[in-house]
C-alpha positions as CSV (number, residue, x, y, z in Angstrom):
1,X,-17.9,143.1,184.2
2,X,-19.8,145.6,186.5
3,X,-20.0,144.9,190.2
4,X,-22.0,146.3,193.1
5,X,-22.0,145.8,196.7
6,X,-24.3,146.3,199.7
7,X,-23.5,145.9,203.4
8,X,-26.7,144.9,205.3
9,X,-26.7,145.4,209.0
10,X,-28.0,142.3,210.7
11,X,-27.0,140.1,213.7
12,X,-28.3,137.2,211.6
13,X,-25.9,137.5,208.6
14,X,-24.7,133.8,208.7
15,X,-28.2,132.5,209.0
16,X,-29.4,134.5,206.0
17,X,-26.3,133.6,203.9
18,X,-26.8,129.9,204.5
19,X,-30.6,130.1,203.9
20,X,-30.1,131.9,200.6
21,X,-27.4,129.5,199.5
22,X,-29.4,126.4,200.4
23,X,-32.4,127.8,198.6
24,X,-30.4,128.3,195.3
25,X,-28.3,125.1,195.7
26,X,-31.2,123.0,194.3
27,X,-30.8,124.7,190.9
28,X,-27.2,126.1,190.8
29,X,-23.7,125.0,191.7
30,X,-23.5,127.0,195.0
31,X,-20.5,126.9,197.3
32,X,-20.9,128.1,200.9
33,X,-20.1,127.7,204.5
34,X,-21.1,129.7,207.6
35,X,-19.2,132.9,206.7
36,X,-19.1,133.0,202.8
37,X,-21.0,131.9,199.8
38,X,-20.8,132.1,196.0
39,X,-23.9,131.7,193.9
40,X,-23.6,131.4,190.1
41,X,-26.9,132.6,188.6
42,X,-27.8,132.7,184.9
43,X,-27.5,136.5,184.9
44,X,-24.4,136.8,187.0
45,X,-22.9,136.0,190.4
46,X,-23.6,136.8,194.0
47,X,-20.9,136.6,196.6
48,X,-21.8,136.8,200.2
49,X,-19.8,137.3,203.4
50,X,-21.2,137.1,206.9
51,X,-19.7,139.1,209.8
52,X,-20.9,139.4,213.3
53,X,-23.3,142.3,212.6
54,X,-23.5,142.6,208.8
55,X,-23.9,140.6,205.6
56,X,-22.0,141.9,202.6
57,X,-23.4,141.0,199.2
58,X,-21.4,141.6,196.0
59,X,-23.2,141.2,192.6
60,X,-21.4,140.8,189.3
61,X,-23.3,140.9,186.0
62,X,-23.5,142.5,182.6
63,X,-24.6,146.1,182.8
64,X,-28.0,145.3,181.5
65,X,-28.6,142.5,184.1
66,X,-27.0,144.0,187.2
67,X,-29.9,146.0,188.6
68,X,-32.2,143.0,188.2
69,X,-29.8,140.7,190.0
70,X,-29.5,143.1,192.9
71,X,-33.4,143.1,193.1
72,X,-33.6,139.3,193.1
73,X,-30.9,138.9,195.7
74,X,-32.5,141.6,198.0
75,X,-36.0,140.2,197.5
76,X,-34.9,136.7,198.6
77,X,-33.0,138.0,201.6
78,X,-35.9,140.2,202.7
79,X,-38.2,137.2,202.7
80,X,-35.9,135.2,204.9
81,X,-35.6,138.2,207.3
82,X,-39.3,138.8,207.6
83,X,-39.1,138.5,211.4
84,X,-36.4,141.0,211.7
85,X,-38.1,143.8,209.8
86,X,-36.9,145.6,206.8
87,X,-33.3,145.0,205.6
88,X,-31.7,148.0,204.0
89,X,-29.7,147.6,200.8
90,X,-27.6,150.5,199.7
91,X,-26.0,149.2,196.5
92,X,-22.7,150.8,195.5
93,X,-20.5,150.2,192.4
94,X,-17.2,148.7,193.2
């Protein structure tokens, strides 16, 4: 299945990872801790890894759903990071 990855520069990677995972844990069987998370969504999966200065997000979905999954993940993370300013997502195929 196609995969894409984005590395987002932020000193709040763990906070955003946990916020996103908690947000989706009400609907999906999410697994997470302070440094990594796995979110199974209807269209595919999102895996997150928090470092000291970056959040790495890997999305996996069928070709026709991958771009939309990237948009959904990025949109949610941008909302959580509104105080920080714009987060930049440079999605790359892996």
